[in-house]
C-alpha positions in Angstrom: 0.0 0.0 0.0 1.3 3.4 -0.9 2.1 5.6 2.0 0.9 8.8 0.2 -2.7 8.9 -1.2 -3.1 10.1 -4.8 -4.3 13.7 -4.9 -5.9 15.7 -7.7 -4.0 18.9 -8.6 -5.9 22.1 -7.9 -5.3 25.9 -7.3 -6.9 28.9 -5.6 -6.7 32.7 -5.8 -8.9 35.4 -4.4 -10.0 39.0 -4.7 -9.4 41.9 -2.3 -11.9 40.6 0.3 -14.2 37.7 0.5 -16.8 35.9 2.6 -15.0 32.7 3.4 -16.3 29.2 4.3 -15.3 27.0 7.2 -16.3 23.8 5.5 -13.6 21.2 4.8 -14.8 20.9 1.2 -14.4 24.6 0.5 -11.2 25.7 2.1 -7.9 27.4 1.1 -9.2 30.5 -0.5 -6.3 32.8 -0.7 -6.9 36.2 1.0 -5.3 39.4 -0.2 -3.1 39.8 2.9 -1.8 36.3 2.7 -1.2 36.7 -1.0 0.7 39.9 -0.3 2.7 38.1 2.4 3.7 35.3 0.1 4.7 37.6 -2.8 6.8 39.9 -0.5 8.6 36.9 1.0 9.3 35.4 -2.4 10.5 38.7 -3.8 12.9 39.2 -0.9 14.6 35.9 -1.5 16.7 37.5 -4.4 17.9 40.3 -2.2 18.6 37.8 0.6 20.7 35.7 -1.7 22.5 38.8 -3.1 23.3 40.0 0.4 24.7 36.6 1.3 26.9 36.4 -1.8 28.1 40.0 -1.2 29.0 39.2 2.4 31.0 36.1 1.4 32.8 38.1 -1.3 33.6 40.9 1.1 34.9 38.6 3.8 37.1 36.7 1.4 38.7 39.6 -0.4 40.8 42.7 0.3 37.6 44.2 1.8 37.6 41.6 4.6 39.3 43.8 7.2 37.0 46.8 6.5 34.0 44.5 6.5 35.0 43.2 10.0 35.7 46.8 11.2 32.3 47.9 10.0 30.3 45.4 12.0 32.5 45.8 15.0 31.9 49.6 15.1 30.3 50.7 18.4 27.0 52.6 18.3 25.8 54.1 21.5 22.5 55.9 22.4 22.8 58.2 25.5 20.0 59.8 27.4 21.3 61.7 30.4 23.3 59.2 32.4 21.8 56.2 30.6 23.7 54.6 27.8 22.8 51.7 25.5 25.9 50.6 23.5 26.4 47.7 21.1 28.4 47.1 17.9 26.6 47.3 14.6 26.3 43.5 14.2 24.5 43.3 17.6 22.3 46.3 16.7 21.2 44.3 13.6 20.8 41.0 15.5 19.3 42.3 18.7 17.4 45.3 17.6 16.5 45.4 14.0 15.7 41.7 13.9 13.1 42.3 16.7 11.1 44.1 14.1 11.3 41.0 11.8 9.9 38.8 14.6 7.3 41.4 15.4 6.0 41.1 11.8 6.0 37.3 12.1 3.9 37.7 15.3 1.5 39.9 13.5 1.1 37.4 10.6 0.6 34.5 13.0 -2.1 36.4 14.9 -3.8 37.3 11.6 -3.8 33.7 10.4 -5.1 32.4 13.7 -7.9 35.1 13.9 -9.1 35.3 10.3 -6.7 33.3 8.1 -5.5 29.8 7.4 -5.1 28.7 11.0 -8.6 29.8 12.3 -9.9 26.2 11.7 -8.1 23.8 14.0 -8.7 21.0 11.6 -6.8 22.8 9.0 -3.8 23.5 11.3 -3.4 20.0 12.7 -1.2 18.4 10.0 1.1 21.5 9.7 1.3 21.7 13.5 2.4 18.0 13.7 4.7 18.3 10.8 6.2 21.6 12.0 7.0 20.1 15.4 8.5 16.9 13.9 10.5 19.1 11.5 12.3 20.6 14.5 12.5 17.6 16.8 14.0 15.2 14.3 16.8 17.6 13.1 17.7 18.5 16.7 17.9 14.8 17.5 20.1 14.0 14.5 22.4 16.9 15.4 22.8 15.7 19.0 23.6 12.2 17.8 26.4 13.6 15.7 27.5 16.1 18.4 26.7 14.4 21.7 29.1 16.4 23.8 31.5 19.3 23.8 30.8 23.0 23.1 29.4 22.1 19.7 26.4 20.5 21.4 25.1 24.0 22.3 24.3 24.6 18.6 21.3 22.1 18.5 19.0 25.1 18.1 20.7 26.1 14.8 18.9 23.3 13.0 15.3 23.9 14.1 14.6 27.0 12.0 13.3 27.4 8.4 13.9 30.6 6.5 10.5 31.5 5.0 11.8 34.0 2.4 14.5 31.6 1.1 12.0 28.7 1.2 9.4 30.5 -0.9 12.1 31.9 -3.2 13.5 28.4 -3.8 10.0 27.0 -4.3 9.4 29.6 -7.0 12.7 28.5 -8.7 12.5 24.7 -8.5 8.9 23.9 -7.5 5.8 23.4 -9.7 4.8 26.3 -12.0 1.6 26.8 -10.0 2.0 26.0 -6.3 -0.3 28.3 -4.3 -1.7 25.5 -2.2 1.7 24.1 -1.4 2.9 27.6 -0.5 0.0 28.0 1.9 0.8 24.6 3.5 4.5 25.5 3.9 3.7 29.0 5.2 1.4 27.5 7.8 4.2 25.0 8.8 6.8 27.8 9.0 4.5 29.8 11.3 4.6 26.9 13.8 8.4 26.7 13.2 8.8 30.4 13.9 6.9 30.3 17.2 8.9 27.4 18.5 12.2 28.8 17.3 11.6 32.2 19.0 10.7 30.4 22.2 13.9 28.4 22.0 15.9 31.6 21.6 14.2 33.3 24.5 14.5 30.3 26.8 17.9 28.7 25.9 19.9 31.5 24.3 19.2 34.5 26.4 21.8 36.0 28.8 21.8 36.6 32.5 18.2 37.7 33.3 17.5 40.9 35.3 14.0 40.8 36.7 13.2 44.4 37.2 13.5 45.4 33.5 11.7 42.1 32.6 8.8 43.2 34.9 8.7 46.4 32.9 8.6 44.4 29.7 5.7 42.4 31.1 3.8 45.6 31.8 4.4 46.7 28.2 2.9 43.5 26.9 -0.1 44.0 29.2 -0.6 47.5 27.8 -0.4 46.2 24.2 -3.0 43.5 25.1 -5.3 46.0 26.7 -5.1 48.4 23.8 -5.9 45.7 21.4 -8.7 44.4 23.5 -10.2 47.8 23.9 -10.1 48.5 20.1 -7.5 51.2 20.0 -7.3 51.8 16.3 -4.4 54.2 15.9 -1.1 52.4 15.3 1.2 55.0 17.0 0.4 53.9 20.6 1.4 50.3 19.6 4.7 51.6 18.1 5.6 53.7 21.2 4.9 50.8 23.6 6.7 48.4 21.3 9.9 50.5 21.4 9.7 50.6 25.2 9.1 46.8 25.3 12.2 46.2 23.2 14.3 48.4 25.5 13.2 46.7 28.7 13.6 43.3 27.2 17.2 44.0 26.1 18.0 45.5 29.5 16.5 42.4 31.1 19.0 40.1 29.4 16.4 38.3 27.2 16.8 38.3 23.4 14.5 40.9 21.9 13.1 38.4 19.3 10.7 36.9 21.8 9.4 40.3 22.8 8.8 41.1 19.1 7.0 37.8 18.5 4.8 38.1 21.6 4.0 41.7 20.9 2.9 40.9 17.4 0.7 38.0 18.7 -1.1 40.4 21.0 -2.2 42.8 18.3 -5.6 41.7 17.3 -6.7 41.1 13.7 -10.2 41.1 12.4 -12.1 41.0 9.1 -13.4 44.3 7.8 -16.7 45.3 9.4 -19.3 46.0 6.9 -20.5 49.1 8.7 -17.0 50.5 8.9 -16.4 49.8 5.2 -19.6 51.7 4.3 -18.6 54.5 6.6 -15.2 54.8 4.9 -16.9 54.8 1.5 -19.3 57.6 2.6 -16.4 59.6 3.9 -14.6 59.5 0.6 -17.8 60.3 -1.2 -18.0 63.4 1.0 -14.4 64.3 0.3 -15.0 64.0 -3.5 -17.9 66.4 -3.2 -16.1 68.7 -0.8 -12.3 68.3 -1.1 -11.5 70.2 2.1 -8.6 69.2 4.5 -10.9 68.5 7.5 -13.2 66.3 5.3 -10.2 64.5 4.0 -8.9 63.8 7.5 -12.3 62.4 8.5 -12.3 60.2 5.4 -8.8 58.9 6.1 -9.7 58.2 9.8 -12.7 56.2 8.7 -10.6 54.2 6.3 -8.0 53.5 9.0 -10.7 52.4 11.4 -12.1 49.9 8.8 -8.8 48.0 8.7 -7.4 46.4 11.8 -4.2 47.7 13.4 -2.6 44.3 12.8 -3.0 44.5 9.0 -2.1 48.2 8.8 1.2 47.5 10.7 1.9 44.5 8.4 1.3 46.6 5.3 3.8 49.2 6.4 6.4 47.0 8.1 6.5 43.8 6.1 8.2 45.2 3.0 10.8 46.8 5.2 11.6 43.6 7.1 11.7 41.5 3.9 13.6 43.9 1.6 15.8 45.7 4.2 16.0 44.0 7.6 16.6 40.4 6.5 19.1 41.2 3.7 20.9 43.5 6.1 21.0 40.6 8.7 22.4 38.3 6.0 25.1 40.8 5.0 26.1 41.2 8.7 26.2 37.5 9.5 27.0 35.4 6.4 30.4 36.9 5.8 32.7 34.0 6.8 36.3 34.3 5.9 37.0 30.9 4.4 40.7 31.5 4.0 43.5 30.4 6.3 42.2 26.8 6.6 38.7 27.8 7.8 36.9 26.0 4.9 39.1 22.9 5.2 38.5 22.7 9.0 34.8 23.2 8.5 34.5 20.5 5.9 36.0 18.0 8.4 34.1 19.4 11.4 31.4 17.4 13.1 29.7 20.7 13.9 29.5 21.8 10.3 28.3 18.4 9.0 26.0 18.0 12.0 24.3 21.2 11.1 24.2 20.3 7.4 22.9 16.8 7.8 20.4 17.7 10.4 18.9 20.4 8.1 19.1 18.5 4.8 18.1 15.1 6.1 16.3 15.8 9.3 13.8 18.4 8.0 12.4 16.2 5.2 12.3 13.1 7.4 10.5 14.9 10.2 8.1 17.0 8.1 7.2 14.4 5.3 7.1 11.5 7.8 4.9 13.3 10.3 2.6 14.5 7.5 2.2 11.1 6.0 1.5 9.5 9.3 -0.9 12.3 10.3 -2.9 11.9 7.1 -3.0 8.1 7.3 -3.9 8.4 11.0 -6.9 10.6 10.3 -5.5 13.7 12.1 -6.3 15.8 9.0 -5.7 15.9 5.3 -3.5 17.8 2.9 -4.8 20.9 1.2 -6.6 20.2 -2.0 -4.1 20.0 -4.8 -1.1 19.1 -2.6 0.2 15.5 -3.1 2.9 13.5 -1.3 5.7 14.5 -3.8 4.9 18.1 -3.2 5.2 17.7 0.5 8.5 15.9 0.2 9.9 18.6 -2.1 8.7 21.4 0.3 10.0 19.5 3.3 13.4 19.2 1.6 13.4 23.0 0.9 12.6 23.5 4.6 16.1 22.5 5.3 17.1 26.1 4.3 17.5 27.5 7.9 19.6 30.5 7.2 18.1 33.6 9.1 17.1 31.9 12.3 20.0 29.4 12.1 22.6 32.2 11.7 21.0 34.1 14.6 21.1 31.1 16.9 24.7 30.3 15.8 25.7 33.9 16.8 24.0 33.4 20.2 25.3 29.9 20.8 29.0 30.6 20.5 31.5 33.1 21.8 34.2 31.2 20.0 34.5 32.7 16.5 35.9 29.5 15.0 32.8 27.5 16.2 30.5 30.2 14.9 32.2 30.1 11.5 31.9 26.3 11.3 28.2 26.4 12.1 27.7 29.1 9.5 29.5 27.0 6.9 27.1 24.2 7.7 24.1 26.4 7.3 25.4 27.6 3.9 26.0 24.1 2.7 22.5 23.1 3.8 21.1 26.0 1.7 22.7 24.6 -1.4 22.0 20.9 -0.7 18.4 21.4 0.5 17.6 23.4 -2.7 19.0 20.6 -4.8 17.2 17.9 -2.8 13.9 19.8 -3.2 14.4 20.2 -6.9 15.0 16.4 -7.2 11.9 15.6 -5.2 9.7 17.8 -7.3 11.1 16.3 -10.5 10.6 12.7 -9.3 7.0 13.5 -8.2 6.2 15.1 -11.6 8.0 12.5 -13.7 6.8 9.3 -12.0 3.7 10.2 -10.0 2.3 12.8 -12.4 2.2 15.4 -9.5 2.4 18.6 -11.5 0.8 21.8 -10.2 0.1 22.1 -6.5 -2.9 24.2 -7.1 -6.6 24.4 -7.5 -8.3 24.7 -11.0 -7.9 28.0 -12.8 -10.6 27.5 -15.5 -14.3 27.4 -15.4 -15.4 23.8 -15.1 -18.9 24.1 -16.6 -19.1 26.3 -19.7 -21.8 29.0 -19.7 -25.1 27.6 -20.9 -27.8 30.1 -21.8 -30.4 27.4 -21.2 -29.3 26.9 -17.6 -27.3 29.9 -16.4 -28.6 33.2 -15.1 -27.4 35.7 -17.7 -27.8 39.5 -17.8 -27.0 40.9 -21.2 -27.0 39.4 -24.7 -26.3 35.7 -24.5 -23.9 36.0 -27.5 -22.0 39.0 -26.2 -18.2 38.8 -26.9 -17.2 39.4 -23.2 -18.2 37.1 -20.4 -18.0 37.7 -16.6 -19.0 34.9 -14.3 -19.5 35.5 -10.6 -20.0 32.9 -7.9 -21.9 34.8 -5.2 -23.8 34.5 -2.0 -26.8 36.7 -1.2 -25.6 37.3 2.3 -22.0 38.1 1.3 -21.4 41.9 1.8 -18.6 41.9 -0.8 -20.4 40.4 -3.8 -20.8 42.4 -7.0 -24.4 43.6 -6.6 -23.5 44.9 -3.1 -20.3 46.7 -4.3 -21.9 48.0 -7.5 -19.1 46.5 -9.6 -21.5 44.5 -11.9 -23.8 47.5 -12.4 -20.9 49.8 -13.3 -19.5 47.2 -15.7 -22.8 46.8 -17.5 -23.1 50.6 -17.8 -19.6 50.8 -19.2 -19.6 47.9 -21.6 -23.2 47.7 -22.5 -24.1 44.9 -25.0 -20.5 43.9 -25.2 -20.9 42.1 -21.8 -22.8 39.1 -20.6 -22.8 38.8 -16.8 -23.5 35.4 -15.4 -24.4 34.8 -11.7 -23.9 31.4 -10.2 -24.8 30.4 -6.7 -22.2 29.6 -4.0 -24.0 29.9 -0.6 -21.6 29.6 2.2 -24.0 28.0 4.7 -21.5 27.8 7.6 -20.9 31.5 7.7 -24.1 32.8 6.1 -27.0 30.6 7.5 -29.7 32.2 5.3 -27.7 32.2 2.1 -28.9 28.8 0.9 -32.6 29.5 1.3 -32.0 32.9 -0.5 -30.4 31.1 -3.4 -33.4 28.8 -3.5 -35.7 31.9 -3.6 -33.8 33.3 -6.5 -34.0 30.1 -8.5 -37.7 29.7 -7.6 -38.3 33.2 -8.9 -36.4 32.3 -12.0 -38.9 29.5 -12.7 -41.5 32.4 -13.1 -39.1 34.5 -15.2 -38.1 37.0 -12.4 -34.6 35.9 -11.4 -32.9 39.3 -11.8 -35.6 41.2 -10.0 -35.4 38.8 -7.1 -31.6 38.9 -7.3 -31.6 42.7 -6.8 -34.1 42.6 -4.0 -32.2 40.0 -2.1 -28.9 41.9 -2.3 -30.8 45.1 -1.3 -32.1 43.4 1.9 -29.2 41.1 2.9 -30.1 41.5 6.6 -33.7 40.2 6.0 -33.6 36.8 4.3 -35.9 34.7 6.5 -38.6 32.7 4.8 -41.2 35.2 5.8 -39.2 38.0 4.1 -38.7 35.9 1.0 -42.5 35.3 0.7 -43.0 39.1 1.0 -40.5 39.7 -1.8 -42.3 37.2 -4.0 -45.6 39.0 -3.4 -43.9 42.4 -4.1 -42.7 41.0 -7.5 -46.2 39.8 -8.4 -45.1 36.1 -8.4 -47.6 33.3 -7.8 -46.8 32.9 -4.1 -48.2 29.4 -3.8 -46.1 28.2 -6.7 -43.1 30.1 -5.3 -43.5 28.3 -2.0 -43.7 24.9 -3.7 -40.6 25.6 -5.7 -38.7 27.1 -2.8 -38.5 23.6 -1.2 -38.5 21.5 -4.3 -36.0 19.0 -5.4 -35.5 20.6 -8.7 -34.5 24.0 -7.2 -32.2 22.4 -4.7 -30.5 20.4 -7.5 -30.1 23.6 -9.5 -28.3 25.3 -6.6 -26.2 22.3 -5.8 -25.1 22.1 -9.5 -23.7 25.6 -9.2 -21.9 24.7 -5.9 -20.4 21.6 -7.6 -19.3 23.8 -10.5 -17.6 26.2 -8.0 -15.8 23.4 -6.3 -14.6 22.0 -9.6 -13.5 25.4 -10.8 -11.4 26.3 -7.7 -13.9 28.9 -6.3 -13.6 28.8 -2.5 -15.2 32.0 -1.4 -17.5 34.8 -2.5 -17.2 36.6 -4.7 -15.1 34.6 -7.1 -15.0 35.9 -10.7 -14.1 34.3 -14.0 -13.2 36.4 -16.9 -14.3 34.3 -19.8 -13.1 30.9 -18.7 -10.2 32.0 -16.5 -10.5 32.6 -12.8 -9.7 36.2 -11.9 -7.4 37.0 -8.9 -6.7 40.3 -7.3 -8.9 43.3 -6.8 -12.4 43.1 -8.3 -13.4 46.7 -8.6 -15.1 47.7 -11.8 -11.9 49.3 -13.2 -9.8 46.2 -12.7 -12.4 43.8 -14.1 -13.0 46.0 -17.1 -9.3 46.0 -17.9 -9.3 42.2 -17.6 -12.4 41.8 -19.8 -11.2 44.1 -22.6 -7.6 43.3 -22.9 -5.3 42.1 -20.1 -7.6 39.2 -19.3 -7.3 37.8 -22.8 -3.5 38.1 -22.7 -3.2 36.5 -19.3 -5.6 33.7 -20.4 -3.5 32.9 -23.5 -0.3 33.0 -21.5 -1.6 30.6 -18.9 -2.8 28.2 -21.5 
């Protein structure tokens, strides 16, 4: 019996905001913040690699001495009699990197609150795999280095560098791998939490309790501000800086303070009332472009988006494109001359780090994932197969950022630190090669190509069945999978109406039903009402009424709408609960599932699923030009 079940290959994308289901059959819709996080991390991998190469070139050339002097330069901050002094390398490792871990904490909190980790069933397999992916490498390292000072470097092998991982996946992985990237990102979230805990517990210095008490007070303040709905970001920034200072003064590495602070900043989905308030504010500003009206509009917009996501939007590009490459440039510069490379290649420490990362990570992650799936603890995301997991697990052996940070904390001996760094760099190369091989084998022998959901409409538009607005033979087609309780669907946002006004008879707009019953309890009966009205030739009238009264969709309300539209109410009631109407709605849901739609609204431009913003301007551009080009390119 095969250890890994065969899995169909599928993909998902999303718009700017969606109503999202909690059902196992309809999961993994990619939100805009998560998509932005993935793209930023992948994009930073090139800078990270460039900074690493630059550091190695500098350290092994005539610039080696200036390079060392640069990072040994003392930088002090004085306030009265108080002084905080560190060399530049420690400012990067102990101060700037705290910002990196703060952003990780923000992302973890967002994913737990409104993202991929909000469903415990979804997180079980990545949780088990993430833990195993740290325990197994640490055990292998300790077997190879059971005693002596090298033993202290066991923490070097537990981390995974998310940016390098996603960058390597884009380079050697499947062409379309959104689902696998989500799985690996979820796994790396668990990895980061444990890694930061290890740094705080095992690699901190002598603890001073009075400053740490001050740090605890700062964390309490952040928690209370988040709990009480403080929407301005500046108080969080001020308290965060004070938290960093007290944590450093207390002898604990600031990474744990950054992570915990990020975890305490609440994330939430946009509130419909707040979104409408922001829209009305900008409407007022358009009509009266005065400074005070503009300030009110901006304030309403800020309040509609959680502090967590606003901080991520500002800080994440800085940490990915500046902080992490700067860290790499400060720490990857190992002078391999003078016998250092030869010693490292014969060192149990170097090979212990390398073997633990390159062999231990895939053994732990892939093995735990396979056993968890077989044991019924959960299942892989739709579209992700065993070969994908093995390839991603091999790439997880790229420790780099966390590994280099722990190596710096674990050793005072420069030679030992250099040997551990060589091991980390070797693992980067070998893990990338191993991941590439695993993906090639999976694609070649198991036909495991894309790790994605479908990208094309599964059931072609049928004028005899589908709800169509506009000429049935119009040259442009826009298909929306919608939910009558979803506040973001096209009728509610006005996008469909604006597109029809702009494109006229050039457009046929198709509405298909995707009621998300677990988050919108009245959506399914509303969909039945629309189809029942369609049987009397009044679908679009009912469609508009239902969207105009999203907060009133009980059966009594639906009967009232039927009477207002001059429908035969008795026939409407019979149809409302008929098998034929139920089959019609379920047919659309099955089409959505087969087409990769996992939330509402999901749009298809022609036959191709649209990703990204779904305002009228963007959709019009896709319909009239860019969409055709992208469709041809994908095919």
